C-alpha positions in Angstrom: 2.2 -11.6 17.1 4.8 -13.9 15.6 8.5 -13.2 15.1 9.9 -12.2 11.7 13.7 -12.5 12.0 15.4 -15.9 12.3 17.3 -16.7 15.5 20.5 -14.8 15.9 19.7 -12.2 13.3 19.4 -8.6 14.4 16.3 -6.7 13.5 16.6 -4.2 10.7 13.4 -2.2 10.4 12.2 -0.3 7.4 9.7 2.3 8.7 7.5 3.7 5.9 5.5 6.8 6.6 4.0 9.9 5.2 4.3 11.6 8.6 7.9 12.5 9.4 9.1 16.0 10.0 11.4 17.5 7.4 13.4 19.9 9.5 11.2 21.4 12.1 7.9 20.9 10.2 5.2 18.7 11.6 6.7 18.8 15.1 3.2 19.3 16.6 1.4 16.7 14.5 1.6 13.0 14.0 5.2 13.4 12.7 6.4 14.2 16.2 5.4 10.8 17.5 6.8 9.0 14.4 10.2 10.7 14.8 10.3 9.9 18.5 9.2 6.3 17.8 12.0 5.9 15.2 14.6 7.1 17.6 13.3 4.7 20.2 13.4 1.8 17.8 17.0 2.8 16.9 18.1 2.1 20.4 17.6 -1.6 19.8 17.5 -2.1 16.1 18.9 -0.8 12.8 16.2 1.6 11.4 15.7 3.2 8.0 12.9 5.6 7.5 11.3 6.2 4.1 9.4 9.5 4.1 8.5 12.4 1.9 10.7 15.5 1.7 11.5 18.5 -0.4 14.0 16.6 -2.5 15.3 13.0 -3.0 18.1 12.5 -0.5 19.4 10.1 2.1 21.3 10.7 5.4 21.2 10.7 9.1 18.6 12.8 10.8 19.0 12.9 14.6 20.9 9.6 14.5 18.3 7.8 12.3 18.9 7.0 8.7 16.2 8.6 6.6 15.6 8.2 2.9 13.6 11.1 1.5 11.6 10.9 -1.7 10.5 14.2 -3.4 6.9 15.1 -2.7 4.8 18.3 -2.8 5.1 20.5 0.3 1.3 20.0 0.7 0.8 16.6 2.4 -1.4 13.9 0.9 -3.9 14.4 3.7 -4.7 17.9 2.3 -5.0 16.8 -1.3 -8.3 15.7 -2.7 -8.8 13.1 -5.6 -12.1 15.0 -6.3 -10.0 18.0 -7.4 -8.3 17.3 -10.8 -5.8 20.0 -10.0 -4.4 17.8 -7.2 -4.0 14.7 -9.4 -0.4 15.4 -10.5 0.7 15.9 -6.9 -1.1 12.8 -5.7 0.1 10.5 -8.5 3.7 11.8 -8.2 3.8 11.2 -4.5 2.3 7.7 -4.9 4.8 6.8 -7.5 7.9 8.2 -5.7 7.0 6.7 -2.4 6.4 3.2 -3.8 9.7 3.3 -5.7 11.6 4.5 -2.6 10.2 1.6 -0.5 10.9 -1.0 -3.2 14.5 0.2 -3.7 15.1 0.2 0.0 14.1 -3.4 0.2 16.2 -4.3 -2.8 19.3 -3.1 -1.0 18.9 -6.2 1.2 19.0 -6.9 4.9 15.5 -5.6 5.9 13.9 -8.0 8.3 10.6 -6.2 8.7 8.6 -3.3 7.2 6.4 -1.2 9.4 3.9 1.1 7.6 2.5 4.2 9.3 -0.2 4.4 8.1 -2.4 1.9 6.2 -2.7 4.0 3.1 -0.7 4.8 1.1 2.3 3.5 3.2 0.7 0.1 3.7 0.1 -0.3 0.0 3.8 0.5 -0.7 4.9 -2.0 2.0 2.6 -4.7 0.7 4.0 -4.4 -2.9 7.6 -4.4 -1.6 7.0 -7.3 0.7 5.5 -9.4 -2.1 8.5 -8.6 -4.3 11.2 -9.2 -1.8 9.7 -11.7 0.7 9.9 -9.4 3.7 7.0 -9.4 6.2 5.3 -6.1 7.0 3.0 -4.7 9.6 0.4 -1.9 9.5 -0.2 0.7 12.2 -3.6 2.1 11.2 -4.7 5.7 11.6 -8.2 6.8 12.3 -8.5 8.5 8.9 -7.5 5.3 7.2 -10.5 3.5 8.7 -13.1 6.2 9.3 -12.6 8.2 6.1 -10.9 6.1 3.4 -12.6 3.0 4.6 -16.0 4.4 3.6 -15.0 4.6 -0.1 -15.9 1.2 -1.7 -13.0 0.9 -4.0 -10.5 2.2 -1.4 -12.0 -0.1 1.3 -11.3 -3.1 -0.9 -7.6 -2.1 -1.2 -7.5 -1.3 2.5 -8.8 -4.8 3.3 -6.1 -6.4 1.1 -3.4 -4.3 2.7 -4.6 -5.1 6.2 -5.0 -8.8 5.6 -1.6 -9.2 4.0 0.1 -7.7 7.1 1.8 -9.9 9.7 0.6 -7.6 12.4 -2.2 -5.0 12.5 -1.8 -2.3 15.1 -3.9 0.7 16.1 -3.6 3.4 18.8 -7.1 3.1 20.1 -9.2 0.3 21.4 -12.2 1.3 19.3 -10.0 1.7 16.3 -8.6 -1.8 16.8 -12.2 -3.2 16.6 -12.9 -1.3 13.4 -9.6 -2.4 11.8 -10.4 -6.0 12.8 -13.9 -5.6 11.2 -12.5 -4.5 7.9 -9.6 -7.1 7.8 -11.5 -10.0 9.3 -8.4 -10.5 11.4 -7.2 -9.4 14.8 -5.7 -6.0 15.5 -3.5 -5.2 18.6 -3.6 -2.0 20.6 -0.3 0.0 20.7 -0.5 3.6 22.0 1.1 6.4 20.1 2.9 8.9 22.2 5.6 11.4 21.7 8.6 11.8 24.0 7.6 14.7 26.2 11.0 14.8 27.8 9.7 14.2 31.4 12.5 12.7 33.5 10.9 13.1 37.0 7.2 13.1 38.0 6.1 16.1 40.1 4.0 15.3 43.1 0.5 17.0 42.8 -1.0 19.2 45.6 -2.3 17.6 48.7 -4.9 20.3 49.2 -6.6 23.4 47.5 -6.3 25.7 45.8 -5.7 23.6 42.6 -4.5 24.5 39.1 -6.5 23.4 36.0 -5.2 23.4 32.4 -6.4 22.9 28.9 -4.2 22.4 25.8 -5.6 21.7 22.4 -7.3 23.0 19.3 -10.1 25.5 19.9 -12.5 23.5 17.8 -16.0 22.1 18.7 -14.7 18.5 18.5 -12.2 19.4 21.3 -14.9 20.9 23.5 -13.2 24.1 24.5 -16.7 25.8 24.6 -17.9 23.1 26.9 -15.1 23.8 29.3 -15.8 27.5 29.3 -19.5 26.9 29.9 -18.7 24.5 32.7 -16.4 27.1 34.4 -19.3 29.6 34.2 -21.4 27.1 36.1 -19.0 26.9 39.0 -20.0 28.8 42.1 -18.0 30.9 44.6 -17.2 28.0 46.9 -15.9 26.0 43.9 -13.6 28.9 42.8 -12.3 29.2 46.3 -10.6 25.9 45.6 -9.1 27.0 42.3 -5.9 28.9 42.1 -6.0 29.5 38.3 -7.2 27.9 35.0 -4.9 28.2 32.0 -6.2 27.6 28.5 -3.8 27.2 25.6 -4.3 26.5 21.9 -5.9 28.2 18.9 -8.4 27.5 16.2 -11.8 28.4 14.7 -13.4 29.1 18.2 -10.9 31.8 18.9 -13.6 34.5 19.3 -15.7 32.2 21.4 -12.8 31.6 23.7 -12.2 35.3 24.0 -15.8 35.9 24.9 -15.7 33.1 27.5 -12.5 34.4 29.2 -13.9 37.9 29.4 -17.2 36.7 30.9 -15.2 34.7 33.5 -13.0 37.7 34.2 -16.0 39.9 34.8 -17.0 37.6 37.6 -13.5 37.7 39.1 -12.5 34.2 38.0 -8.8 33.5 37.5 -8.7 32.2 33.9 -5.9 33.1 31.4 -5.5 32.1 27.7 -2.5 31.7 25.4 -1.5 30.2 22.1 -0.2 26.9 21.0 2.7 25.4 23.0 5.7 23.6 21.8 6.9 20.4 23.5 8.8 22.3 26.2 5.8 24.5 26.8 3.5 21.5 27.1 5.8 19.8 29.6 5.9 23.0 31.7 2.1 23.4 31.6 1.6 19.8 32.7 4.2 20.1 35.5 2.3 23.3 36.7 -1.2 21.8 36.6 -2.9 19.7 39.2 -5.5 18.5 36.6 -5.7 18.5 32.8 -9.2 19.0 31.4 -10.1 17.0 28.3 -13.6 18.2 27.4 -13.8 16.6 23.9 -17.1 15.8 22.0 -15.3 13.4 19.6 -12.1 11.7 20.4 -10.0 8.4 20.3 -7.0 8.9 22.5 -5.7 12.5 22.2 -2.0 13.2 22.2 -2.5 15.5 25.2 -3.8 12.5 27.2 -0.6 10.5 26.6 1.4 13.7 27.4 -0.5 14.0 30.7 0.2 10.4 31.6 3.9 10.9 31.0 3.9 14.0 33.2 1.9 12.3 35.9 -0.9 14.8 35.7 -4.5 13.5 36.4 -7.3 14.3 34.0 -10.9 15.5 34.1 -12.4 14.1 30.9 -15.6 13.6 29.0 -16.7 10.0 28.3 -15.9 9.8 24.5 -13.8 7.5 22.4 -11.4 5.4 24.5 -11.2 7.9 27.4 -13.8 6.0 29.6 -11.9 2.8 29.3 -8.5 4.4 29.9 -9.6 6.5 32.8 -11.3 3.5 34.4 -8.5 1.0 33.8 -5.6 3.4 34.7 -7.5 5.2 37.5 -5.9 8.4 36.4 -8.6 11.0 36.9 -12.3 11.9 36.9 -14.8 11.1 34.2 -17.8 13.2 33.4 -21.2 11.5 33.1 -21.7 12.8 29.6 -20.0 15.2 27.1 -21.9 18.3 28.2 -21.1 21.5 30.1 -23.2 20.6 33.2 -21.8 17.1 33.5 -18.3 18.5 33.1 -18.9 21.1 35.8 -20.0 18.3 38.1 -16.8 16.4 37.3 -14.7 19.5 38.0 -16.4 20.0 41.4 -15.7 16.3 42.2 -12.0 16.8 41.3 -11.8 20.0 43.4 -13.2 18.1 46.4 -10.3 15.6 46.5 -6.6 16.0 46.4 -5.0 15.1 43.0 -2.1 13.5 44.8 -4.3 10.4 45.4 -3.7 9.4 41.7 0.1 9.4 42.1 0.8 5.7 42.3 -1.5 4.8 39.3 -0.1 7.7 37.2 3.4 6.4 37.7 2.3 3.1 36.1 0.5 5.0 33.3 3.6 7.0 32.6 5.5 3.7 31.8 2.7 2.5 29.5 2.7 5.8 27.5 6.5 6.0 27.2 7.6 5.9 23.6 10.5 3.5 24.5 8.0 1.1 26.0 5.9 1.3 22.8 9.0 0.7 20.6 10.1 -2.2 22.7 6.7 -3.8 22.5 6.8 -3.7 18.7 10.4 -5.0 18.5 9.6 -7.8 20.9 6.7 -8.9 18.6 8.9 -9.1 15.5 12.0 -10.5 17.0 12.6 -14.2 17.9 13.9 -13.6 21.4 12.1 -10.7 23.1 14.6 -10.7 26.0 17.6 -10.5 23.8 18.7 -6.9 22.7 19.3 -6.1 19.1 
């Protein structure tokens, strides 16, 4: 990555996104990360965020200057071009967002534009960059590449947006390769992670019984049914090494989860379930657990993985997406042989046979990697002339 600002000039970042909480909305989605990332950037640089809102307005939000452009309450991700009834909302949002980005650049002083995500934010950034001579970077989302990238006309626009960027970023190694494939240019890995608020890592247990946890959407992609089936495969000696399993979340497999919990309870297994957790609840769960189980069928790098790294909690994971590479490189847990209930049960048995405290030193290193301040500094170091000089 090359620097954007001339020597001696402080970075002034225009962060363009369709994922930024308006009030408390979106705190559990991508917006939570974007807001935390903007705050971390603001520790070293002047930051202005352009994002949708209920009305046109500008002001400080949690210490960060935010320029809101009026957009429908329903996000673009839930609007379909195939539905003519959605066209007014889509066109209105595209026009308002593009105008807000261009007007922000026209005010002067912006040294770099960062678009989260490639479309439509990247298209807005590209147009403003061409008009005002300001370099821009793209942080791509999986849906940019794996959904929009499959539509021929959209893929052509996506390619132009990616190729015009000074830096292309993605929060998954596999996603980086796909971005590079579309752009014909390199893409750098930069992890997305929210600030979980962990200030001190808890030492994990040196011996059984151990505590296991799951937090996520109860959906087939997230594999909650695989976890329940794996728990049913554990025998009495295995359960003697388990203090409790806690399962939190919600979603379309709600009934299946209830059935699985009842089946386990009928065997005297200590498994409890609860709903979605906020940030404080997630932090408390990961401080309680000795292992976090990630039984996904389809995944890149889930938010809960970065949460676990911040909390110093080892994982038991299925080998999907970037998880095999991360677990191997970070040495932060146990990887199942395949994404199936039997293989997951084997991995859980392996974890129960060894103390989780053995991962402590490596998890401390992983916590630094998945710290939103580290991520923000990495970006700023790339677009500033002197990485060692604070803004």
